[in-house]
N, C-alpha and C positions, 0 to 999 in steps of 0.2 A: 483850546485850553483856557480856563478861567483862572486868573491870578488868585491865589489863596485858597483854591478849592482842593481839599485833601484828596478827593477821588481823581481829579485831573493830575495831581502829583503822583498818585499810584500808577495811573495809566502811562504817564511819561517816564516812569521808573525812578523818579526823584524821591519817592517815599516807598519804604518796604511794604510788601504785602505778599501773602501766599496766593499767587495767582493760580486759578484753576483753568481759565480760558483766557487766551490773549490772541484775539483775532482782529481783522481789519476794522470792523465796526463795533465790536462788543468785547468787553473784558469782564471777567468774573473772578472774584477773590474772596477768601475767607473773611468773615466779619471778625474784627478784633474784640468785640463784646457780644459773643454769640448767645442766642437763646439756648441752643444746644450745640455741641461740637459738630462741625460740618456745616454750620449756617453760612451760606454763600450770598454775596451781593453781586448781582448782575447789573452792569452799567453800560450805557452807550459810551463809546470812546469819545465822541463829540460831546461837549458840555451842553446839556439840556436840563433845566432845573426841574421840570415836572413832566408828567406823561402828556399833558396837553401841548407842551413845547416840542415834543418829538415829531419829526417829519414822518409822514405816513410810510415812506419807503424804508424807514428804519425799524418800524414796528415788527415786521415779520422776522428780520434777523435777531432782534432783541428777544422776542418771545420764543423763537426757535432755540436760542441759547438757554433761556429759562427752562424749557422743556428738556433739553439735553442734560442740564445740571440736575434737574429733578430726577431723571432716570439714573444718573451717576450716584446721587445720594442714596437712592434705594439699593442699587446694585453693589456699591462699594462699602457702604456703611451699615447695611442691614436695616435701614429705616423701613417702616411699613408704608410710609407716605411722606408728604411734605405739606407745609403751609406756605403759600405764596402770597406776598403782599407788597404793596408800594404805597407809601405815604406821599401825599401831594400838598406841600406847604405846611399844613398843620401836622405837628409831630415829625416833620422831616428834619432829621438831625444834620444832614449835609444837603445843601441846595444843589444837588446833582442827582438826577433821577437814578434811583437804585431799586431794584426788585429783590426783595428778600426771598430766599428759598431755604426754608428751615426744616431740618429732618424731624419727622414725627414717628412715634411709636405709641401703641396703645398703653395708656397708663403713665405717660410721660409728665403729667401734671399741667400741661398747657390746656386751658379751657376755652376753646373756640376763640371768639373775638375778645379783645381786652377791655371792652367798655360795656356799660349797662345797656339794656335793650329798652325800647319804648314800644307803645302800641298806638295804632291809628285810632282816632276818636270814633270812627264809624266806617262803614263801607264807602260812604260818600267821600270821606276824608281820604281814604285809601285810593279810590279811583281818581280823585282830584290831584293827588300827588303824581300819579302815573300820567295823567293828561298834561300837567304842567311840564313834566320831563319830556314827554313826546314833542310838545310844542317848542321846546328849547333845543332839541337835538340839532346839531349842525348838519348841513347837507353833506352828502358823500362826495 
């Protein structure tokens, strides 16, 4: 638990939240400023600031819970699908990894990603970006 972290306070029961999942390694609760009603935040119980900080053995339980919450949103709320996202540092309002699972329905007004798109300068520029990323990938 990190001192002053609002999500750690929710996990510990020191701050109120409408919990959807409360398990050994993962907690999920309703976002208090939802994009749409039913917007859930899925967080690791242990304090990890970004996805890079999460130990590999926690990734499967975390994303299994994301998958379960996604199914529950569709089944319980009549959503046609979901938008799943996690900010890392930039635009991350709370420095405790949280995966947003947002209910979606056709015509809900949400338009894909929330930022402008850019184009690669050329096919070479496109391929260069892919090569740089491949070269920087951490070993398994």
